[in-house]
C-alpha positions in Angstrom: 25.2 72.4 38.5 27.2 71.4 35.5 27.2 75.3 34.5 28.8 75.7 37.8 31.2 72.9 37.3 32.4 74.4 34.4 32.5 77.4 36.0 35.0 76.3 38.7 37.1 75.0 35.9 37.0 78.1 34.4 38.0 80.0 37.8 40.6 78.1 39.1 41.9 75.3 36.1 41.7 71.6 36.4 40.3 70.6 39.9 42.3 67.5 39.0 45.7 69.5 39.0 44.6 71.0 42.0 43.6 68.1 44.0 47.4 66.9 43.4 48.7 69.6 45.3 46.2 69.9 48.4 49.4 70.1 50.5 51.3 72.9 48.4 47.5 74.5 48.9 47.8 74.2 52.7 51.0 75.5 52.9 50.6 78.6 51.0 47.2 79.3 53.1 48.9 79.1 56.6 51.9 81.7 54.8 48.3 83.9 54.6 47.9 83.6 50.7 44.0 84.3 50.5 43.4 83.0 47.1 45.5 79.8 47.8 42.7 79.5 51.1 39.8 80.0 48.6 41.1 77.5 46.0 41.4 74.5 49.1 38.1 75.4 50.1 36.5 74.5 46.7 38.3 71.3 47.0 36.4 70.6 49.9 33.5 71.9 48.9 33.5 69.3 46.1 35.5 66.9 47.3 38.3 67.1 44.9 41.4 65.3 46.5 40.3 65.5 49.8 37.1 64.2 51.7 34.2 66.8 51.2 33.4 68.9 53.9 30.9 71.6 52.9 31.0 73.2 56.7 34.9 73.5 56.2 34.8 74.8 52.7 32.3 77.6 53.6 34.1 78.6 56.6 37.4 79.3 54.7 35.5 80.8 52.0 33.7 83.3 54.6 37.0 83.9 56.7 38.7 85.3 53.0 35.5 87.0 51.9 35.3 88.6 55.4 38.8 89.8 55.1 38.3 91.8 51.6 39.9 89.3 49.3 37.8 89.8 45.7 38.3 85.5 45.3 36.4 85.1 48.4 33.8 87.1 48.0 33.3 85.9 44.2 32.6 82.5 46.2 31.0 83.6 48.9 28.3 84.7 46.4 28.7 81.4 44.6 27.3 79.6 47.3 24.3 81.6 48.7 23.5 81.7 45.0 23.8 77.6 44.3 22.8 76.6 47.8 26.7 75.1 48.5 27.0 74.7 52.3 24.1 77.3 53.2 21.0 78.2 52.2 20.2 80.0 49.1 19.9 83.7 49.7 20.2 85.9 46.2 20.2 89.1 48.0 23.6 87.9 50.0 24.9 86.5 46.8 24.4 89.8 45.0 26.0 91.8 47.9 29.0 89.5 47.8 29.0 89.4 43.9 28.7 93.6 44.1 32.2 94.1 46.6 34.1 91.6 44.8 33.5 93.4 41.2 33.9 96.6 42.7 37.6 95.2 43.3 38.0 94.1 39.6 37.0 90.4 39.8 36.0 89.6 36.0 34.0 86.3 37.2 32.0 88.8 39.8 30.8 91.2 36.9 29.5 88.0 35.0 27.5 87.0 38.1 26.1 90.5 38.7 24.9 90.2 35.0 23.1 86.8 35.4 21.3 88.6 38.2 20.7 91.6 36.9 18.9 89.3 33.9 17.1 87.0 36.2 16.4 89.8 38.9 18.3 87.8 41.8 18.7 89.7 44.8 18.1 92.9 42.7 15.0 94.2 40.1 15.3 92.6 36.7 17.3 95.0 35.1 18.1 94.3 30.9 20.3 97.2 30.6 22.5 96.8 34.2 22.6 93.0 33.1 24.3 94.0 29.6 26.4 96.5 31.4 27.9 94.0 33.7 28.7 91.7 31.3 30.2 94.4 28.8 32.6 94.9 32.3 33.1 91.3 32.4 33.8 90.6 29.2 36.3 92.7 28.8 38.2 91.8 31.7 38.4 88.4 30.2 35.1 86.5 31.6 34.0 83.7 29.4 30.5 83.7 30.8 30.1 87.4 30.2 31.3 87.0 26.7 29.2 83.9 25.8 25.9 86.1 27.2 27.2 89.2 25.8 27.8 87.5 22.4 24.0 85.9 22.6 22.8 89.3 22.9 24.6 90.7 20.0 23.3 87.9 17.9 19.6 88.3 18.8 19.8 92.3 19.4 18.3 91.7 22.4 19.1 95.3 24.7 21.7 95.9 21.9 21.7 96.9 18.4 22.1 93.5 16.5 25.8 93.5 15.5 26.4 89.5 13.8 30.1 89.8 13.7 30.7 91.2 17.4 28.5 88.3 18.3 30.9 85.8 17.0 33.6 87.1 18.1 32.7 87.1 22.0 31.6 83.5 21.3 34.9 83.1 19.7 36.7 84.2 22.5 34.8 82.6 25.4 35.1 79.1 23.2 39.0 80.0 23.3 38.4 80.0 27.0 37.2 76.6 27.1 33.4 77.6 28.0 31.5 74.8 26.3 28.2 76.4 25.8 30.1 79.2 23.5 31.3 76.1 21.0 27.5 75.3 20.5 26.5 78.8 19.5 30.2 79.4 17.6 29.2 76.0 15.2 26.0 77.5 14.7 27.8 81.3 13.6 29.8 78.7 11.4 27.3 76.8 9.8 24.5 79.7 9.4 27.3 82.5 8.3 26.3 84.7 11.2 29.2 86.9 11.9 31.7 85.2 9.9 32.0 83.0 6.2 29.9 79.8 6.2 32.1 76.9 7.4 30.5 73.6 7.6 34.4 72.1 8.7 34.4 74.8 11.5 31.2 73.6 12.7 32.1 70.2 13.2 35.3 71.3 14.5 33.3 73.1 16.9 31.2 70.0 17.8 33.9 68.0 18.5 35.6 70.1 20.5 32.0 70.5 22.4 32.2 66.6 22.8 35.2 66.5 25.3 34.1 65.6 28.6 30.5 65.3 27.9 28.0 62.0 28.8 27.5 59.5 26.9 24.1 60.7 25.7 25.0 63.7 24.7 27.9 62.9 22.7 25.6 60.9 20.4 23.1 63.7 19.8 26.2 65.7 18.9 27.5 63.0 16.6 23.9 63.2 15.1 24.2 66.8 13.9 27.6 66.1 12.7 26.2 63.4 10.5 23.1 66.0 9.4 25.9 68.3 8.8 27.8 66.0 6.2 25.0 64.4 4.4 22.8 67.8 3.8 20.1 66.8 5.9 17.0 68.7 5.3 13.9 70.2 6.7 11.3 70.8 4.5 9.9 73.7 3.0 6.3 72.5 3.7 7.2 72.5 7.4 8.7 75.7 7.5 5.6 77.4 5.6 2.5 75.5 7.1 3.7 75.2 10.7 6.6 77.3 11.9 5.6 80.7 9.9 1.8 80.2 11.5 3.2 79.4 15.1 5.2 82.7 15.3 1.8 84.5 14.2 0.5 82.3 17.5 3.4 84.0 19.5 2.7 87.3 18.0 -1.4 86.6 19.5 0.1 85.0 22.9 2.5 88.5 23.5 5.6 86.1 23.0 6.5 88.2 20.1 6.2 91.9 19.1 5.2 92.8 15.3 8.9 94.1 14.4 10.0 90.7 15.7 7.3 88.9 13.8 8.7 90.1 10.4 12.2 90.0 11.4 13.7 87.4 9.0 17.3 87.3 10.5 15.6 86.6 14.1 13.5 84.4 12.4 16.9 82.5 11.1 18.7 82.7 14.7 15.5 81.4 16.4 15.5 78.3 13.8 19.0 77.7 13.6 19.0 77.5 17.5 15.9 75.4 17.6 16.8 72.8 15.3 20.6 72.6 15.8 21.7 72.2 12.4 19.5 72.1 9.4 19.1 73.2 5.6 15.8 74.1 4.4 14.4 73.5 0.6 14.4 77.1 -0.1 17.1 79.1 1.3 16.2 81.4 4.2 18.7 84.2 2.7 16.2 84.6 0.1 13.2 85.5 1.8 12.0 89.0 1.6 9.1 91.0 3.3 6.9 93.7 2.0 4.7 95.8 4.1 1.1 97.0 3.5 0.0 99.0 5.4 -4.1 99.2 4.4 -5.6 101.5 7.0 -5.3 102.9 10.5 -5.6 99.2 12.0 -5.0 96.9 9.2 -1.3 95.5 8.0 -0.4 93.0 5.7 3.4 91.2 5.9 3.8 89.5 2.5 6.4 86.9 2.7 8.3 86.1 -0.6 8.9 82.7 -1.1 11.7 81.2 -3.9 9.2 80.4 -6.9 7.4 77.0 -6.3 9.0 74.0 -7.5 6.0 71.4 -6.4 2.7 71.6 -5.2 1.9 72.5 -2.6 4.9 74.7 -1.5 3.9 78.9 -1.6 4.8 82.1 -3.8 3.4 84.2 -1.1 2.6 83.5 2.8 1.0 86.4 4.3 0.2 88.2 8.0 -2.8 90.1 8.3 -3.3 92.0 11.5 -6.0 94.4 12.8 -4.2 96.5 15.8 -7.5 97.6 16.3 -9.5 94.7 16.9 -7.0 92.5 17.9 -7.1 89.8 15.3 -4.8 88.0 12.8 -4.4 85.2 10.5 -2.3 83.7 8.8 -2.8 83.2 4.6 -1.0 81.3 1.6 -0.6 81.3 -1.9 0.2 77.7 -2.6 1.3 76.2 -6.2 -1.1 73.5 -7.3 -2.4 70.9 -9.7 -5.5 71.3 -11.7 -6.4 67.6 -11.5 -9.9 67.8 -13.1 -9.7 71.2 -15.1 -11.9 73.3 -12.4 -9.5 76.2 -12.8 -9.8 78.8 -15.3 -6.1 79.5 -15.9 -2.7 77.0 -17.0 -0.6 77.6 -14.2 -3.3 77.5 -11.0 -2.8 78.8 -7.1 -4.9 78.1 -4.3 -5.4 80.6 -1.3 -5.1 79.0 1.8 -3.9 79.5 5.5 -3.9 78.6 8.7 -6.5 79.6 11.9 -6.3 78.9 15.6 -9.0 75.9 15.4 -12.1 76.6 17.4 -15.3 79.2 17.3 -13.7 81.6 14.4 -13.7 78.9 12.0 -17.7 78.9 11.3 -18.8 79.1 7.8 -14.9 79.2 6.4 -14.1 76.4 4.3 -11.7 73.9 6.0 -9.5 71.1 5.3 -11.0 69.8 8.7 -7.5 68.6 9.1 -5.5 70.1 12.5 -1.8 71.4 11.2 -0.1 72.4 13.2 -1.2 71.6 16.4 -4.2 73.9 17.8 -4.7 75.4 14.0 -6.9 74.2 11.1 -5.6 74.6 7.1 -7.8 76.7 5.5 -8.4 76.2 1.6 -10.3 78.9 0.1 -9.9 77.7 -3.4 -8.6 79.0 -6.6 -7.3 82.4 -7.1 -8.9 84.3 -9.4 -6.6 85.8 -11.8 -3.0 86.2 -11.6 -0.9 85.2 -8.9 0.2 88.6 -8.2 1.2 89.8 -5.0 -1.5 92.8 -5.4 -4.3 90.2 -6.4 -2.9 87.9 -3.3 -3.3 91.1 -0.8 -6.5 92.5 -1.9 -7.9 88.6 -2.3 -7.0 87.9 1.4 -7.9 91.3 2.8 -11.8 90.4 1.6 -11.6 86.9 3.2 -10.0 88.7 6.4 -12.6 91.3 6.7 -15.3 88.4 5.5 -14.2 86.0 8.4 -13.9 89.0 11.1 -17.6 89.7 10.3 -18.8 86.1 10.9 -17.1 85.9 13.9 -18.7 89.4 15.1 -22.4 88.4 14.3 
């Protein structure tokens, strides 16, 4: 409903202003102005300036729609989509949106994009959703600009273009579409498609506070405070919780292999999930190298900044066996040799994560579950120098040994 009320404001301006001119709307309607008839109906629909009367509202909207008024057709579709005075009927909503869009209504184009995005009243079709978002965005629809901007940031259905995504979100925000302010703030904070600017990020969040409830305002104030003080999410959490969780997403079919190793996508997802969060290691400094072992096994090594203290990682790796649908996460962790057990001056420990359960039989483990559903494995000191080649050879041996134990 919140998004619907935002849409109302964008389509007809401030309802408070409309409520002051009810008589003028009635006069214009009686003179045959169908747009004003729909505006008056919306006031009845939400009880703004008049006593709420959804039956009368729908009657006025339907009359305008039946006469071919594209604004009335848009709102007839909204009524069916949102169950406003009628029962939900996505097929009817889609029919009215299509008729309105064919007459050039930008808001209806955005609604068609949403219909195809979610498969409401039609088949789910990402390509068609993007097509109608493009049409709506070009015609100035703020919702379409927002949705298309997100697509360009994520590369979902289009070739990723950070600058284009930013520009679309900026256009949407300039029209007052509040959801765009949050994502625009993230763009400024992370430098997605625009130079990094904490000041601009804060300006967007301040604008987002307008019209929000107290709880939402407090949350935004906390985000602003975190920006100002440079609050951090530790590299440890990143290396031992977030990265293995992504491998779990791959194993569950939520991410494909390309998405798993896409560091730009990782940055986008983290920014969205954690709002405004600095990492002890700059995500822009990460890189990935891929080792194709054979037709089945691939190793993706994530290069971390040189670890400043134990137990941060020099390398982390995803080992994927496509043939056997099996995967593991390994780390090379800086360590402290308190008891002189290692034969090297700068010791590293080979560790990792595995899903807790039967696949841990016979393996070294700390016994702690971190994150939930995972066990932190500790395989002991790395023998030899902490090079990528040595790390890869070591974890391949561990990976194959672990699979052999499970298979047997």
